[in-house]
C-alpha positions, 0 to 999 in steps of 0.5 A, a space after each residue: 371628819 365631822 363630829 356626830 352626836 346621837 341622842 339615846 333618850 333621857 340624858 344618854 348620848 353617843 359621840 363619834 369624834 373626828 378622830 374616830 373615837 366612840 364616847 358614851 355620856 351617861 349611858 343609861 341604856 337598859 331600863 331607858 324606855 326611850 333608848 332604841 333597841 338597836 342601841 342597847 348593846 354598844 358594839 364598841 366604846 373608847 371612853 365613858 363619861 359620867 356627870 353624876 352617880 344617879 342610876 339614870 346616868 350611871 346606867 350601863 357603865 359597868 357592863 360597857 367597861 367590862 365588855 370593852 375595857 374602856 376608860 371611865 371618867 367620873 368625879 373622884 368619889 363616883 369613880 371610887 364607887 365604880 372601881 368597887 363595882 368592878 370597873 377597870 381602866 387602862 392604868 391611867 388616872 381618870 378620877 378627876 374633880 371640878 375644874 380638872 381636865 383629863 386627856 385620853 387619846 386626844 380627847 379632853 374632858 373637863 368637869 364643871 359645876 352643876 347643882 344637883 344631888 348625886 348619890 350612887 345607885 345603891 344610895 351611897 355617897 357619890 360625890 357631887 354632880 358635875 357638868 362636862 366640857 368635852 373637847 374633841 381632837 379638832 377643838 370642837 367643844 360640847 358642854 353637857 350640863 348634866 342634871 342641874 338648875 340654872 346658875 350664874 356661873 354658867 357665864 364662866 363656863 361660856 367665858 372659859 370654854 366657849 362651847 360650840 353646842 350645849 346639851 341642857 336638861 329641860 324636863 323640869 321637876 328633877 332639873 331645870 325646865 325650859 324657862 331656866 334653860 333659856 336663861 342658861 343659854 343666855 349665860 353660856 352664849 352658845 348658838 346651838 342647844 340640844 335638849 335632854 332629860 325630857 319625855 322619858 317619864 310623865 313627870 318630865 314635862 318640859 319640851 323643846 318647843 317651849 324652850 324654842 319660844 323662850 330661847 335668846 334670839 339666834 339660838 338654834 334649838 335642835 330636836 333629835 329623836 331618840 337614836 337620831 344623829 346630829 352632825 356638826 
């Protein structure tokens, strides 16, 4: 089976793995003006992954967990806060930290560095912002950079994990814009990019077209519409 990546607007994604797992990354659904109405209430979920604690990334995590009793993987302090909000798992330890990997049902999740702030939705301490390398059952790897600027150690992420596709924020203002994202692609050495964190609100002005103009030669910048599925 193929890997399916569905953009739900902003930085929210649904991944359907070759082994049939359904994974939500930063599931900001309700309150997300770009999330299609048909995607507001997940019908099933096997795993939730979070890059950091801001409300536009934690989103509907608590509600999804309570409805589907699915594990949630997040950085240690953020996971502790989620537990206080009522998030429960399947008894496994899913609070990890940068450089650490958790394996759930054949899915490997590794947290990487990211440069960004990371408070919880109520203003508390949410640990540090992270990126995520998601390795699916067949070895296909997706790098979700999370909210970040470009930083030189992205070259290490490329060297160590060799992602098949990179999901990068490009909106500018709160994260890197297309100019920095183009350098990130060079550092990562990937050949496919899915931009995110743009167009949701007026301040997020970066566009895939601008990134496409600046990206290294040979890099394919994909541009799904909210709700559209990419198949790899």
